[in-house]
C-alpha positions as CSV (number, residue, x, y, z in Angstrom):
1,X,132.9,92.7,100.3
2,X,133.0,96.4,100.1
3,X,130.9,97.3,103.1
4,X,132.0,97.0,106.8
5,X,129.4,97.8,109.4
6,X,130.4,99.6,112.6
7,X,127.9,100.2,115.4
8,X,128.4,103.7,116.8
9,X,128.3,107.4,116.1
10,X,130.0,108.3,112.8
11,X,130.9,111.7,114.2
12,X,132.8,110.2,117.1
13,X,134.8,108.0,114.7
14,X,135.9,110.6,112.1
15,X,139.6,110.4,111.3
16,X,141.8,112.8,109.3
17,X,141.7,111.8,105.7
18,X,138.1,110.4,105.8
19,X,135.6,110.9,103.0
20,X,132.0,111.2,104.3
21,X,129.4,110.2,101.8
22,X,125.7,111.0,102.2
23,X,122.6,111.7,100.1
24,X,121.0,115.1,99.4
25,X,118.0,116.0,97.4
26,X,117.8,118.0,94.1
27,X,115.5,120.7,95.6
28,X,118.0,122.8,97.7
29,X,116.4,121.6,101.0
30,X,118.7,120.5,103.8
31,X,117.5,120.3,107.4
32,X,116.4,116.8,108.5
33,X,117.8,113.3,108.8
34,X,121.5,112.7,108.8
35,X,122.3,116.3,107.8
36,X,121.2,117.6,111.2
37,X,124.3,116.2,113.1
38,X,126.4,116.7,109.9
39,X,125.6,120.5,110.0
40,X,126.6,120.6,113.7
41,X,130.0,119.1,113.0
42,X,130.5,120.8,109.6
43,X,128.7,124.1,110.0
44,X,129.4,125.3,106.4
45,X,128.1,122.3,104.6
46,X,124.6,123.7,104.2
47,X,125.9,127.1,102.9
48,X,128.0,125.3,100.3
49,X,125.1,123.1,99.3
50,X,122.8,126.1,98.9
51,X,125.5,128.0,97.0
52,X,125.7,125.1,94.6
53,X,121.8,125.0,94.3
54,X,121.6,128.7,93.6
55,X,124.3,128.7,90.9
56,X,122.6,129.1,87.5
57,X,122.7,126.0,85.3
58,X,125.6,125.8,82.9
59,X,127.5,128.6,84.6
60,X,131.0,128.1,85.8
61,X,130.2,126.2,88.9
62,X,132.1,125.8,92.1
63,X,135.3,123.8,92.3
64,X,134.7,120.4,93.7
65,X,131.4,119.8,91.9
66,X,130.9,117.3,89.2
67,X,128.2,119.4,87.4
68,X,125.1,121.3,88.1
69,X,123.1,120.4,91.1
70,X,121.0,117.6,89.6
71,X,120.5,113.9,90.1
72,X,123.7,111.9,89.8
73,X,126.2,114.8,90.6
74,X,128.4,115.3,93.6
75,X,129.6,118.3,95.5
76,X,132.9,117.8,97.4
77,X,133.6,120.1,100.3
78,X,137.0,119.9,102.1
79,X,137.4,120.7,105.8
80,X,140.5,121.0,108.0
81,X,141.0,117.7,109.9
82,X,141.5,119.4,113.3
83,X,138.4,120.0,115.4
84,X,137.9,123.5,117.0
85,X,137.1,124.1,120.6
86,X,133.3,123.8,119.8
87,X,133.9,120.3,118.4
88,X,133.2,121.4,114.8
89,X,135.4,121.2,111.7
90,X,136.1,124.4,109.6
91,X,135.8,124.4,105.9
92,X,138.9,125.1,103.7
93,X,138.5,128.3,101.8
94,X,140.6,127.1,98.9
95,X,141.0,124.0,96.8
96,X,143.2,121.8,98.9
97,X,146.8,121.3,97.9
98,X,147.7,119.9,101.4
99,X,148.1,116.2,102.1
100,X,145.0,114.1,102.5
101,X,145.7,113.3,106.1
102,X,145.2,117.0,106.8
103,X,141.7,117.1,105.5
104,X,138.2,115.6,105.7
105,X,136.1,115.4,102.6
106,X,132.3,115.6,102.7
107,X,130.5,114.4,99.5
108,X,127.0,115.7,99.0
109,X,125.6,113.1,96.6
110,X,122.4,114.2,94.7
111,X,120.6,110.8,94.8
112,X,117.2,111.9,96.0
113,X,114.5,113.5,93.8
114,X,112.6,116.0,96.0
115,X,111.6,115.2,99.6
116,X,109.4,112.5,101.1
117,X,105.7,113.3,101.1
118,X,102.3,111.8,100.3
119,X,103.0,112.2,96.5
120,X,106.7,111.1,96.9
121,X,106.9,108.3,99.5
122,X,110.3,107.1,98.1
123,X,112.4,110.0,96.8
124,X,115.6,107.9,96.5
125,X,116.8,107.5,92.9
126,X,118.9,104.3,92.7
127,X,120.4,105.1,89.3
128,X,121.4,108.6,90.4
129,X,122.9,107.2,93.6
130,X,124.9,104.7,91.5
131,X,126.2,107.6,89.3
132,X,127.1,109.5,92.4
133,X,129.1,106.7,93.8
134,X,131.0,106.2,90.6
135,X,131.8,109.9,90.6
136,X,133.0,109.8,94.2
137,X,135.3,106.9,93.3
138,X,136.6,108.3,90.0
139,X,136.6,112.1,90.6
140,X,136.4,113.0,94.2
141,X,138.0,110.5,96.5
142,X,141.5,109.2,96.1
143,X,142.2,105.6,96.8
144,X,144.0,106.5,100.1
145,X,140.9,108.0,101.8
146,X,138.7,105.9,104.0
147,X,135.1,106.2,102.8
148,X,132.5,106.4,105.6
149,X,128.8,107.1,105.8
150,X,125.5,106.5,107.4
151,X,122.9,104.0,106.2
152,X,122.6,106.4,103.3
153,X,119.3,106.7,101.3
154,X,117.5,104.3,103.6
155,X,116.1,106.8,106.1
156,X,114.0,109.8,104.9
157,X,114.7,109.0,101.3
158,X,112.9,105.7,101.7
159,X,115.4,103.4,100.0
160,X,115.6,99.7,100.6
161,X,119.0,99.2,102.4
162,X,119.9,95.8,100.8
163,X,119.4,97.4,97.3
164,X,121.6,100.4,98.3
165,X,124.2,98.1,99.8
166,X,124.4,96.2,96.5
167,X,124.8,99.6,94.6
168,X,127.6,100.6,97.0
169,X,129.3,97.2,96.5
170,X,129.1,97.4,92.7
171,X,130.2,101.1,92.4
172,X,133.0,101.1,95.0
173,X,134.4,97.7,94.7
174,X,137.2,96.8,95.7
175,X,137.3,99.8,98.2
176,X,136.1,99.4,101.7
177,X,133.2,101.5,102.9
178,X,132.5,101.8,106.6
179,X,128.8,102.2,107.3
180,X,128.0,103.5,110.8
181,X,124.7,102.6,112.4
182,X,123.1,103.2,115.8
183,X,120.6,100.4,115.6
184,X,120.2,97.2,113.6
185,X,120.9,97.0,109.9
186,X,117.6,97.1,107.9
187,X,116.7,94.0,106.0
């Protein structure tokens, strides 16, 4: 099985070389759910996401992106693996040529169409999430990195966790993915 569940805080268990995967929307909005603690530990992540969102389509986009900010694409942002005094990680200002154990990779996966609301109760897009995960495996994350994440897509995005777990298992097999959770695993 690809997924290993670990109870506890993902941010207290980050190791150098980790690849953190999580779901973002295609509307340029970031400010609730898992990204709140993510932005605390990786302060530049929102700035990079908004920079990607505001880049005109079909323009030479940022290094580390698998295409324009649209469903099914991924933005990879590298951070130095050493925490600063405030407990946060600092973004690398250049495309990393250093060894993987010196970096942490955060993958913004565009697997959510819009945000949750009365007209959009389940913004997760399972097909887009699957494309994102394939891209993480093929283009972003070397086989030597540990992939970690929250119960992605099953919170505010409204996804059904068993369905998402099956997508992760299919897209990232035979890799191990460690999913951190604070409560019970949704059924």
